[in-house]
N, CA and C atoms as an extended XYZ file, in Angstrom:
510
Properties=species:S:1:pos:R:3:atomname:S:1:resname:S:1:resid:I:1 pbc="F F F"
N       -31.516       -9.651       14.834 N   MET     1
C       -30.190       -9.534       14.238 CA  MET     1
C       -29.186       -9.220       15.368 C   MET     1
N       -28.153      -10.040       15.464 N   ASN     2
C       -27.137       -9.814       16.496 CA  ASN     2
C       -26.177       -8.737       16.024 C   ASN     2
N       -26.067       -7.666       16.763 N   LEU     3
C       -25.205       -6.551       16.396 CA  LEU     3
C       -23.945       -6.491       17.260 C   LEU     3
N       -23.774       -7.479       18.134 N   THR     4
C       -22.553       -7.589       18.942 CA  THR     4
C       -21.475       -8.182       18.062 C   THR     4
N       -20.278       -7.645       18.182 N   ILE     5
C       -19.124       -8.105       17.418 CA  ILE     5
C       -18.097       -8.646       18.396 C   ILE     5
N       -17.467       -9.761       18.036 N   GLU     6
C       -16.401      -10.321       18.870 CA  GLU     6
C       -15.106      -10.383       18.096 C   GLU     6
N       -14.022      -10.117       18.806 N   SER     7
C       -12.678      -10.315       18.261 CA  SER     7
C       -11.913      -11.132       19.298 C   SER     7
N       -10.632      -11.297       19.112 N   ALA     8
C        -9.855      -12.142       20.015 CA  ALA     8
C        -9.977      -11.707       21.472 C   ALA     8
N        -9.836      -10.414       21.745 N   ARG     9
C        -9.826       -9.935       23.128 CA  ARG     9
C       -11.014       -9.086       23.497 C   ARG     9
N       -11.852       -8.742       22.510 N   LEU    10
C       -12.888       -7.732       22.725 CA  LEU    10
C       -14.265       -8.220       22.329 C   LEU    10
N       -15.263       -7.619       22.973 N   ARG    11
C       -16.659       -7.747       22.579 CA  ARG    11
C       -17.176       -6.329       22.389 C   ARG    11
N       -17.772       -6.076       21.260 N   LEU    12
C       -18.344       -4.760       20.982 CA  LEU    12
C       -19.854       -4.900       21.049 C   LEU    12
N       -20.465       -4.122       21.949 N   GLU    13
C       -21.920       -4.170       22.149 CA  GLU    13
C       -22.499       -2.798       21.836 C   GLU    13
N       -23.620       -2.766       21.067 N   PRO    14
C       -24.274       -1.466       20.856 CA  PRO    14
C       -24.562       -0.795       22.189 C   PRO    14
N       -24.385        0.525       22.208 N   TYR    15
C       -24.592        1.284       23.456 CA  TYR    15
C       -25.898        0.924       24.134 C   TYR    15
N       -25.809        0.716       25.443 N   GLU    16
C       -26.958        0.538       26.311 CA  GLU    16
C       -26.684        1.306       27.607 C   GLU    16
N       -27.719        1.552       28.377 N   LEU    17
C       -27.538        2.263       29.650 CA  LEU    17
C       -26.625        1.485       30.600 C   LEU    17
N       -26.538        0.171       30.440 N   LYS    18
C       -25.645       -0.611       31.305 CA  LYS    18
C       -24.162       -0.260       31.095 C   LYS    18
N       -23.837        0.432       30.015 N   HIS    19
C       -22.451        0.830       29.722 CA  HIS    19
C       -22.113        2.206       30.312 C   HIS    19
N       -23.046        2.815       31.024 N   ILE    20
C       -22.903        4.197       31.465 CA  ILE    20
C       -21.608        4.457       32.231 C   ILE    20
N       -21.221        3.575       33.156 N   ASP    21
C       -20.035        3.838       33.961 CA  ASP    21
C       -18.773        3.927       33.114 C   ASP    21
N       -18.620        3.002       32.192 N   GLY    22
C       -17.444        3.026       31.318 CA  GLY    22
C       -17.433        4.228       30.385 C   GLY    22
N       -18.601        4.564       29.850 N   LEU    23
C       -18.698        5.726       28.960 CA  LEU    23
C       -18.468        7.012       29.745 C   LEU    23
N       -18.997        7.080       30.978 N   ARG    24
C       -18.779        8.265       31.824 CA  ARG    24
C       -17.286        8.429       32.141 C   ARG    24
N       -16.592        7.315       32.331 N   ALA    25
C       -15.158        7.406       32.630 CA  ALA    25
C       -14.426        8.135       31.516 C   ALA    25
N       -14.855        7.924       30.270 N   MET    26
C       -14.223        8.628       29.143 CA  MET    26
C       -14.764       10.052       29.005 C   MET    26
N       -16.089       10.192       29.086 N   ASP    27
C       -16.715       11.502       28.871 CA  ASP    27
C       -16.308       12.535       29.923 C   ASP    27
N       -15.854       12.077       31.076 N   SER    28
C       -15.465       13.003       32.147 CA  SER    28
C       -13.947       13.168       32.262 C   SER    28
N       -13.198       12.570       31.327 N   ASP    29
C       -11.737       12.632       31.357 CA  ASP    29
C       -11.234       13.713       30.403 C   ASP    29
N       -10.625       14.747       30.956 N   VAL    30
C       -10.140       15.878       30.169 CA  VAL    30
C        -9.146       15.448       29.091 C   VAL    30
N        -8.278       14.499       29.416 N   GLU    31
C        -7.269       14.035       28.471 CA  GLU    31
C        -7.890       13.364       27.243 C   GLU    31
N        -8.938       12.590       27.456 N   ILE    32
C        -9.617       11.906       26.357 CA  ILE    32
C       -10.446       12.912       25.565 C   ILE    32
N       -11.194       13.761       26.255 N   MET    33
C       -12.120       14.659       25.593 CA  MET    33
C       -11.411       15.815       24.848 C   MET    33
N       -10.158       16.040       25.111 N   ARG    34
C        -9.473       17.164       24.428 CA  ARG    34
C        -9.485       17.003       22.915 C   ARG    34
N        -9.609       15.775       22.405 N   TYR    35
C        -9.637       15.522       20.967 CA  TYR    35
C       -11.052       15.274       20.436 C   TYR    35
N       -12.048       15.372       21.284 N   ILE    36
C       -13.428       15.076       20.891 CA  ILE    36
C       -14.239       16.389       20.889 C   ILE    36
N       -14.871       16.676       19.769 N   GLY    37
C       -15.710       17.877       19.691 CA  GLY    37
C       -14.959       19.121       20.078 C   GLY    37
N       -15.556       19.922       20.973 N   ASP    38
C       -14.905       21.172       21.386 CA  ASP    38
C       -13.979       20.962       22.579 C   ASP    38
N       -13.788       19.707       22.988 N   GLY    39
C       -12.831       19.407       24.037 CA  GLY    39
C       -13.351       19.473       25.446 C   GLY    39
N       -14.638       19.762       25.625 N   THR    40
C       -15.167       19.854       26.978 CA  THR    40
C       -15.689       18.500       27.446 C   THR    40
N       -15.600       18.281       28.743 N   ILE    41
C       -16.123       17.031       29.303 CA  ILE    41
C       -17.647       17.092       29.332 C   ILE    41
N       -18.273       15.913       29.397 N   LYS    42
C       -19.738       15.820       29.392 CA  LYS    42
C       -20.253       15.590       30.799 C   LYS    42
N       -21.449       16.065       31.041 N   THR    43
C       -22.136       15.760       32.291 CA  THR    43
C       -22.732       14.345       32.189 C   THR    43
N       -23.174       13.852       33.315 N   HIS    44
C       -23.844       12.554       33.357 CA  HIS    44
C       -25.069       12.583       32.416 C   HIS    44
N       -25.825       13.653       32.483 N   GLU    45
C       -27.029       13.775       31.648 CA  GLU    45
C       -26.674       13.790       30.157 C   GLU    45
N       -25.576       14.421       29.798 N   GLN    46
C       -25.169       14.451       28.396 CA  GLN    46
C       -24.738       13.067       27.918 C   GLN    46
N       -24.096       12.292       28.787 N   THR    47
C       -23.717       10.929       28.419 CA  THR    47
C       -24.973       10.081       28.203 C   THR    47
N       -25.944       10.196       29.108 N   VAL    48
C       -27.206        9.459       28.954 CA  VAL    48
C       -27.888        9.861       27.642 C   VAL    48
N       -27.926       11.150       27.348 N   ALA    49
C       -28.537       11.627       26.099 CA  ALA    49
C       -27.813       11.072       24.869 C   ALA    49
N       -26.493       10.968       24.966 N   SER    50
C       -25.740       10.429       23.820 CA  SER    50
C       -26.039        8.942       23.629 C   SER    50
N       -26.190        8.207       24.723 N   ILE    51
C       -26.591        6.794       24.611 CA  ILE    51
C       -27.951        6.687       23.918 C   ILE    51
N       -28.866        7.538       24.298 N   GLU    52
C       -30.210        7.515       23.690 CA  GLU    52
C       -30.147        7.866       22.208 C   GLU    52
N       -29.334        8.855       21.837 N   ARG    53
C       -29.179        9.227       20.417 CA  ARG    53
C       -28.610        8.055       19.624 C   ARG    53
N       -27.606        7.421       20.201 N   VAL    54
C       -26.968        6.279       19.520 CA  VAL    54
C       -27.964        5.134       19.373 C   VAL    54
N       -28.757        4.867       20.377 N   GLN    55
C       -29.749        3.797       20.281 CA  GLN    55
C       -30.730        4.077       19.158 C   GLN    55
N       -31.128        5.330       18.976 N   LEU    56
C       -32.008        5.695       17.888 CA  LEU    56
C       -31.335        5.437       16.538 C   LEU    56
N       -30.072        5.797       16.423 N   ARG    57
C       -29.335        5.550       15.155 CA  ARG    57
C       -29.246        4.054       14.858 C   ARG    57
N       -29.032        3.247       15.902 N   TRP    58
C       -29.018        1.798       15.687 CA  TRP    58
C       -30.348        1.347       15.090 C   TRP    58
N       -31.441        1.826       15.638 N   ARG    59
C       -32.758        1.420       15.129 CA  ARG    59
C       -32.999        1.921       13.700 C   ARG    59
N       -32.507        3.114       13.395 N   GLN    60
C       -32.729        3.705       12.086 CA  GLN    60
C       -31.809        3.119       11.006 C   GLN    60
N       -30.556        2.849       11.370 N   ARG    61
C       -29.555        2.524       10.343 CA  ARG    61
C       -28.969        1.118       10.444 C   ARG    61
N       -28.991        0.549       11.643 N   GLY    62
C       -28.362       -0.775       11.815 CA  GLY    62
C       -26.884       -0.687       12.142 C   GLY    62
N       -26.393        0.513       12.466 N   TYR    63
C       -25.008        0.709       12.885 CA  TYR    63
C       -24.901        2.028       13.635 C   TYR    63
N       -23.911        2.148       14.473 N   SER    64
C       -23.648        3.376       15.221 CA  SER    64
C       -22.451        3.121       16.130 C   SER    64
N       -22.599        3.401       17.426 N   TRP    65
C       -21.504        3.248       18.408 CA  TRP    65
C       -21.664        1.967       19.220 C   TRP    65
N       -20.525        1.307       19.430 N   TRP    66
C       -20.428        0.146       20.294 CA  TRP    66
C       -19.611        0.513       21.529 C   TRP    66
N       -19.960       -0.075       22.657 N   ALA    67
C       -19.073       -0.054       23.831 CA  ALA    67
C       -18.043       -1.163       23.596 C   ALA    67
N       -16.775       -0.860       23.809 N   ILE    68
C       -15.717       -1.851       23.678 CA  ILE    68
C       -15.500       -2.496       25.054 C   ILE    68
N       -15.699       -3.786       25.126 N   ILE    69
C       -15.603       -4.508       26.384 CA  ILE    69
C       -14.443       -5.503       26.280 C   ILE    69
N       -13.535       -5.412       27.246 N   GLU    70
C       -12.448       -6.380       27.316 CA  GLU    70
C       -13.028       -7.695       27.824 C   GLU    70
N       -12.871       -8.745       27.070 N   LYS    71
C       -13.478      -10.039       27.437 CA  LYS    71
C       -12.974      -10.550       28.782 C   LYS    71
N       -11.672      -10.429       29.016 N   GLU    72
C       -11.078      -10.984       30.229 CA  GLU    72
C       -11.650      -10.368       31.503 C   GLU    72
N       -11.907       -9.062       31.488 N   THR    73
C       -12.396       -8.360       32.681 CA  THR    73
C       -13.882       -8.000       32.638 C   THR    73
N       -14.490       -8.095       31.452 N   ALA    74
C       -15.886       -7.671       31.211 CA  ALA    74
C       -16.068       -6.177       31.472 C   ALA    74
N       -14.998       -5.416       31.390 N   GLU    75
C       -15.009       -3.969       31.657 CA  GLU    75
C       -15.130       -3.180       30.359 C   GLU    75
N       -15.916       -2.090       30.385 N   VAL    76
C       -15.986       -1.182       29.246 CA  VAL    76
C       -14.672       -0.385       29.236 C   VAL    76
N       -13.900       -0.579       28.152 N   ILE    77
C       -12.588        0.069       28.061 CA  ILE    77
C       -12.544        1.149       26.993 C   ILE    77
N       -13.627        1.274       26.227 N   GLY    78
C       -13.650        2.275       25.172 CA  GLY    78
C       -14.956        2.239       24.409 C   GLY    78
N       -14.916        2.897       23.272 N   ALA    79
C       -16.089        2.965       22.375 CA  ALA    79
C       -15.562        3.060       20.947 C   ALA    79
N       -16.350        2.535       20.009 N   ALA    80
C       -15.963        2.584       18.607 CA  ALA    80
C       -17.238        2.676       17.788 C   ALA    80
N       -17.092        3.220       16.557 N   CYS    81
C       -18.301        3.434       15.757 CA  CYS    81
C       -18.119        3.147       14.292 C   CYS    81
N       -19.265        2.982       13.666 N   LEU    82
C       -19.443        3.057       12.223 CA  LEU    82
C       -20.627        4.009       12.075 C   LEU    82
N       -20.402        5.120       11.405 N   GLN    83
C       -21.455        6.126       11.244 CA  GLN    83
C       -21.152        6.937        9.995 C   GLN    83
N       -22.101        7.728        9.535 N   HIS    84
C       -21.826        8.643        8.445 CA  HIS    84
C       -20.942        9.764        9.001 C   HIS    84
N       -19.933       10.128        8.229 N   LEU    85
C       -18.990       11.166        8.630 CA  LEU    85
C       -19.749       12.401        9.100 C   LEU    85
N       -19.398       12.850       10.305 N   ALA    86
C       -20.016       14.008       10.944 CA  ALA    86
C       -21.529       13.851       11.113 C   ALA    86
N       -21.992       12.589       11.072 N   ASN    87
C       -23.420       12.276       11.206 CA  ASN    87
C       -24.274       12.945       10.125 C   ASN    87
N       -23.707       13.124        8.946 N   LEU    88
C       -24.432       13.732        7.817 CA  LEU    88
C       -24.883       12.638        6.874 C   LEU    88
N       -26.174       12.501        6.677 N   ASP    89
C       -26.699       11.504        5.743 CA  ASP    89
C       -26.057       11.699        4.383 C   ASP    89
N       -25.668       10.583        3.777 N   GLY    90
C       -25.055       10.639        2.456 CA  GLY    90
C       -23.541       10.796        2.496 C   GLY    90
N       -22.983       11.163        3.642 N   ALA    91
C       -21.528       11.280        3.772 CA  ALA    91
C       -20.937        9.862        3.814 C   ALA    91
N       -19.644        9.727        3.528 N   PRO    92
C       -19.015        8.406        3.596 CA  PRO    92
C       -19.145        7.792        4.991 C   PRO    92
N       -19.041        6.485        5.042 N   LEU    93
C       -19.038        5.792        6.334 CA  LEU    93
C       -17.698        6.032        7.040 C   LEU    93
N       -17.814        6.359        8.320 N   GLU    94
C       -16.635        6.692        9.119 CA  GLU    94
C       -16.447        5.665       10.220 C   GLU    94
N       -15.183        5.297       10.425 N   LEU    95
C       -14.777        4.507       11.590 CA  LEU    95
C       -14.309        5.486       12.649 C   LEU    95
N       -14.614        5.190       13.903 N   GLY    96
C       -14.121        6.031       14.989 CA  GLY    96
C       -13.883        5.190       16.236 C   GLY    96
N       -13.088        5.701       17.140 N   TRP    97
C       -12.776        4.991       18.372 CA  TRP    97
C       -12.242        5.950       19.411 C   TRP    97
N       -12.332        5.515       20.643 N   ARG    98
C       -11.679        6.173       21.764 CA  ARG    98
C       -11.545        5.157       22.868 C   ARG    98
N       -10.506        5.298       23.645 N   LEU    99
C       -10.209        4.340       24.712 CA  LEU    99
C        -9.929        5.067       26.006 C   LEU    99
N       -10.224        4.402       27.112 N   ARG   100
C        -9.832        4.920       28.405 CA  ARG   100
C        -8.310        5.001       28.441 C   ARG   100
N        -7.804        5.983       29.148 N   LYS   101
C        -6.353        6.240       29.183 CA  LYS   101
C        -5.533        4.994       29.486 C   LYS   101
N        -5.941        4.246       30.498 N   GLU   102
C        -5.147        3.099       30.936 CA  GLU   102
C        -5.211        1.927       29.943 C   GLU   102
N        -6.051        2.032       28.936 N   GLN   103
C        -6.177        0.969       27.932 CA  GLN   103
C        -5.506        1.333       26.604 C   GLN   103
N        -4.988        2.544       26.512 N   GLN   104
C        -4.358        2.973       25.271 CA  GLN   104
C        -2.990        2.304       25.118 C   GLN   104
N        -2.597        2.115       23.859 N   GLY   105
C        -1.281        1.531       23.584 CA  GLY   105
C        -1.235        0.013       23.647 C   GLY   105
N        -2.388       -0.634       23.705 N   LYS   106
C        -2.453       -2.094       23.803 CA  LYS   106
C        -2.995       -2.742       22.526 C   LYS   106
N        -3.244       -1.944       21.496 N   GLY   107
C        -3.763       -2.484       20.250 CA  GLY   107
C        -5.263       -2.653       20.210 C   GLY   107
N        -5.970       -2.205       21.240 N   TYR   108
C        -7.415       -2.372       21.288 CA  TYR   108
C        -8.148       -1.580       20.206 C   TYR   108
N        -7.725       -0.360       19.951 N   ALA   109
C        -8.391        0.458       18.929 CA  ALA   109
C        -8.272       -0.198       17.558 C   ALA   109
N        -7.086       -0.669       17.244 N   THR   110
C        -6.864       -1.345       15.957 CA  THR   110
C        -7.705       -2.601       15.859 C   THR   110
N        -7.736       -3.396       16.932 N   GLU   111
C        -8.517       -4.638       16.944 CA  GLU   111
C       -10.005       -4.352       16.762 C   GLU   111
N       -10.516       -3.369       17.487 N   ALA   112
C       -11.928       -3.004       17.355 CA  ALA   112
C       -12.244       -2.492       15.951 C   ALA   112
N       -11.380       -1.618       15.413 N   ALA   113
C       -11.616       -1.062       14.094 CA  ALA   113
C       -11.605       -2.144       13.024 C   ALA   113
N       -10.696       -3.110       13.135 N   LYS   114
C       -10.671       -4.213       12.151 CA  LYS   114
C       -11.975       -5.003       12.200 C   LYS   114
N       -12.495       -5.235       13.405 N   ALA   115
C       -13.762       -5.955       13.536 CA  ALA   115
C       -14.917       -5.162       12.902 C   ALA   115
N       -14.879       -3.846       13.071 N   ILE   116
C       -15.932       -2.993       12.494 CA  ILE   116
C       -15.797       -2.937       10.981 C   ILE   116
N       -14.589       -2.913       10.459 N   ILE   117
C       -14.404       -2.956        9.002 CA  ILE   117
C       -15.040       -4.231        8.456 C   ILE   117
N       -14.778       -5.358        9.102 N   HIS   118
C       -15.364       -6.620        8.676 CA  HIS   118
C       -16.893       -6.545        8.709 C   HIS   118
N       -17.444       -5.984        9.786 N   PHE   119
C       -18.895       -5.804        9.928 CA  PHE   119
C       -19.426       -4.942        8.767 C   PHE   119
N       -18.757       -3.839        8.458 N   ALA   120
C       -19.207       -2.920        7.411 CA  ALA   120
C       -19.223       -3.603        6.040 C   ALA   120
N       -18.209       -4.424        5.783 N   VAL   121
C       -18.135       -5.135        4.487 CA  VAL   121
C       -19.195       -6.211        4.421 C   VAL   121
N       -19.300       -7.017        5.505 N   GLU   122
C       -20.232       -8.145        5.490 CA  GLU   122
C       -21.698       -7.678        5.475 C   GLU   122
N       -22.038       -6.684        6.290 N   ARG   123
C       -23.436       -6.269        6.426 CA  ARG   123
C       -23.880       -5.279        5.363 C   ARG   123
N       -22.972       -4.402        4.954 N   PHE   124
C       -23.368       -3.279        4.091 CA  PHE   124
C       -22.587       -3.213        2.802 C   PHE   124
N       -21.741       -4.227        2.538 N   ASN   125
C       -20.949       -4.271        1.320 CA  ASN   125
C       -20.133       -2.994        1.147 C   ASN   125
N       -19.647       -2.457        2.256 N   ALA   126
C       -18.872       -1.191        2.208 CA  ALA   126
C       -17.624       -1.375        1.362 C   ALA   126
N       -17.393       -0.400        0.504 N   ALA   127
C       -16.213       -0.422       -0.356 CA  ALA   127
C       -15.257        0.712       -0.016 C   ALA   127
N       -15.693        1.655        0.794 N   HIS   128
C       -14.901        2.838        1.108 CA  HIS   128
C       -15.266        3.310        2.526 C   HIS   128
N       -14.263        3.464        3.358 N   LEU   129
C       -14.466        3.962        4.716 CA  LEU   129
C       -13.473        5.081        4.964 C   LEU   129
N       -13.816        5.997        5.847 N   VAL   130
C       -12.907        7.059        6.236 CA  VAL   130
C       -12.777        7.068        7.763 C   VAL   130
N       -11.734        7.730        8.207 N   ALA   131
C       -11.551        7.994        9.636 CA  ALA   131
C       -10.963        9.387        9.752 C   ALA   131
N       -11.357       10.104       10.783 N   VAL   132
C       -10.855       11.458       11.005 CA  VAL   132
C       -10.349       11.582       12.434 C   VAL   132
N        -9.423       12.511       12.612 N   ALA   133
C        -8.904       12.743       13.954 CA  ALA   133
C        -8.416       14.180       14.069 C   ALA   133
N        -8.381       14.653       15.279 N   HIS   134
C        -7.764       15.940       15.577 CA  HIS   134
C        -6.319       15.880       15.074 C   HIS   134
N        -5.827       16.943       14.444 N   PRO   135
C        -4.454       16.916       13.902 CA  PRO   135
C        -3.377       16.567       14.914 C   PRO   135
N        -3.597       16.857       16.193 N   GLU   136
C        -2.598       16.555       17.225 CA  GLU   136
C        -2.763       15.162       17.848 C   GLU   136
N        -3.812       14.440       17.470 N   ASN   137
C        -4.057       13.120       18.044 CA  ASN   137
C        -3.236       12.067       17.285 C   ASN   137
N        -1.961       12.036       17.561 N   LEU   138
C        -1.038       11.158       16.824 CA  LEU   138
C        -1.333        9.686       17.029 C   LEU   138
N        -1.840        9.325       18.184 N   ALA   139
C        -2.170        7.913       18.433 CA  ALA   139
C        -3.244        7.426       17.460 C   ALA   139
N        -4.253        8.244       17.204 N   SER   140
C        -5.294        7.872       16.240 CA  SER   140
C        -4.735        7.823       14.826 C   SER   140
N        -3.827        8.725       14.477 N   HIS   141
C        -3.214        8.688       13.151 CA  HIS   141
C        -2.508        7.335       12.963 C   HIS   141
N        -1.818        6.879       14.011 N   LYS   142
C        -1.081        5.596       13.909 CA  LYS   142
C        -2.045        4.426       13.746 C   LYS   142
N        -3.182        4.471       14.425 N   VAL   143
C        -4.168        3.411       14.249 CA  VAL   143
C        -4.640        3.379       12.802 C   VAL   143
N        -4.926        4.546       12.232 N   MET   144
C        -5.372        4.602       10.837 CA  MET   144
C        -4.316        4.012        9.917 C   MET   144
N        -3.080        4.310       10.169 N   GLN   145
C        -1.993        3.765        9.348 CA  GLN   145
C        -1.881        2.255        9.503 C   GLN   145
N        -2.014        1.742       10.744 N   ARG   146
C        -1.964        0.294       10.986 CA  ARG   146
C        -3.111       -0.427       10.284 C   ARG   146
N        -4.232        0.271       10.105 N   LEU   147
C        -5.375       -0.324        9.416 CA  LEU   147
C        -5.193       -0.340        7.895 C   LEU   147
N        -4.088        0.231        7.414 N   GLY   148
C        -3.828        0.290        5.975 CA  GLY   148
C        -4.546        1.448        5.307 C   GLY   148
N        -4.983        2.430        6.086 N   MET   149
C        -5.672        3.588        5.530 CA  MET   149
C        -4.666        4.538        4.908 C   MET   149
N        -5.108        5.309        3.931 N   THR   150
C        -4.268        6.257        3.211 CA  THR   150
C        -4.619        7.676        3.621 C   THR   150
N        -3.605        8.472        3.864 N   TYR   151
C        -3.791        9.881        4.232 CA  TYR   151
C        -4.396       10.637        3.076 C   TYR   151
N        -5.461       11.416        3.337 N   VAL   152
C        -6.135       12.225        2.326 CA  VAL   152
C        -5.743       13.690        2.487 C   VAL   152
N        -5.748       14.180        3.719 N   GLY   153
C        -5.421       15.590        3.967 CA  GLY   153
C        -6.137       16.104        5.187 C   GLY   153
N        -6.163       17.417        5.313 N   ILE   154
C        -6.874       18.071        6.404 CA  ILE   154
C        -8.153       18.665        5.827 C   ILE   154
N        -9.275       18.306        6.442 N   GLU   155
C       -10.587       18.802        6.025 CA  GLU   155
C       -11.355       19.261        7.251 C   GLU   155
N       -12.373       20.041        7.009 N   GLU   156
C       -13.242       20.532        8.095 CA  GLU   156
C       -14.368       19.518        8.315 C   GLU   156
N       -14.426       18.946        9.513 N   HIS   157
C       -15.504       18.043        9.924 CA  HIS   157
C       -15.767       18.301       11.393 C   HIS   157
N       -17.002       18.126       11.821 N   TYR   158
C       -17.359       18.364       13.220 CA  TYR   158
C       -16.976       19.779       13.655 C   TYR   158
N       -17.050       20.722       12.723 N   ASP   159
C       -16.760       22.136       12.972 CA  ASP   159
C       -15.311       22.393       13.396 C   ASP   159
N       -14.396       21.545       12.918 N   GLN   160
C       -12.983       21.767       13.219 CA  GLN   160
C       -12.124       21.086       12.174 C   GLN   160
N       -10.870       21.511       12.030 N   PRO   161
C        -9.962       20.845       11.094 CA  PRO   161
C        -9.666       19.427       11.583 C   PRO   161
N        -9.725       18.474       10.667 N   CYS   162
C        -9.457       17.076       10.986 CA  CYS   162
C        -8.497       16.475        9.956 C   CYS   162
N        -7.636       15.602       10.436 N   VAL   163
C        -6.843       14.767        9.554 CA  VAL   163
C        -7.779       13.686        9.033 C   VAL   163
N        -7.752       13.422        7.723 N   VAL   164
C        -8.656       12.456        7.113 CA  VAL   164
C        -7.823       11.328        6.461 C   VAL   164
N        -8.212       10.104        6.773 N   TYR   165
C        -7.640        8.915        6.140 CA  TYR   165
C        -8.779        8.140        5.495 C   TYR   165
N        -8.468        7.367        4.448 N   GLU   166
C        -9.496        6.557        3.803 CA  GLU   166
C        -9.006        5.135        3.589 C   GLU   166
N        -9.959        4.232        3.479 N   LEU   167
C        -9.661        2.828        3.189 CA  LEU   167
C       -10.571        2.420        2.058 C   LEU   167
N        -9.951        2.057        0.951 N   LYS   168
C       -10.707        1.534       -0.198 CA  LYS   168
C       -10.634        0.022       -0.139 C   LYS   168
N       -11.809       -0.601       -0.035 N   ILE   169
C       -11.867       -2.032        0.215 CA  ILE   169
C       -11.977       -2.831       -1.077 C   ILE   169
N       -12.675       -2.294       -2.052 N   LYS   170
C       -12.844       -3.048       -3.309 CA  LYS   170
C       -12.388       -2.215       -4.466 C   LYS   170
């Protein structure tokens, strides 16, 4: 089963060790990580461990995190996911994304998320998706709005308050 997704400018590939440099560029960037988890940057070993965790989820569920690759340059410019909210079995399916600083503001997050929405509907007949973000991450709020998602409120996820948006597909 091919799990790579293509859009006009992007190719989304399930995490592999070959994506390490691009993922490390994000995991070691204080500006990007300030909105992820507790805000601390990751070590090389932590990034490798996260790739391995994601690969296991792909095998178990058939979805998880993709490396976002710009087709023109073949460079890893970000990451995006379809996963259970806060990685809790039975929780709603969540869309997520993050981009390298120099790639933000170009519509890549919206393009990747639209491709993942299509994947979720086609592969899993998804009728409801959510997305969450740090309350101060206004760029992610705007992506959720561009996707046609509806604001739900502030809820606790990932051990912190998050803005929650939802998309009802059917």
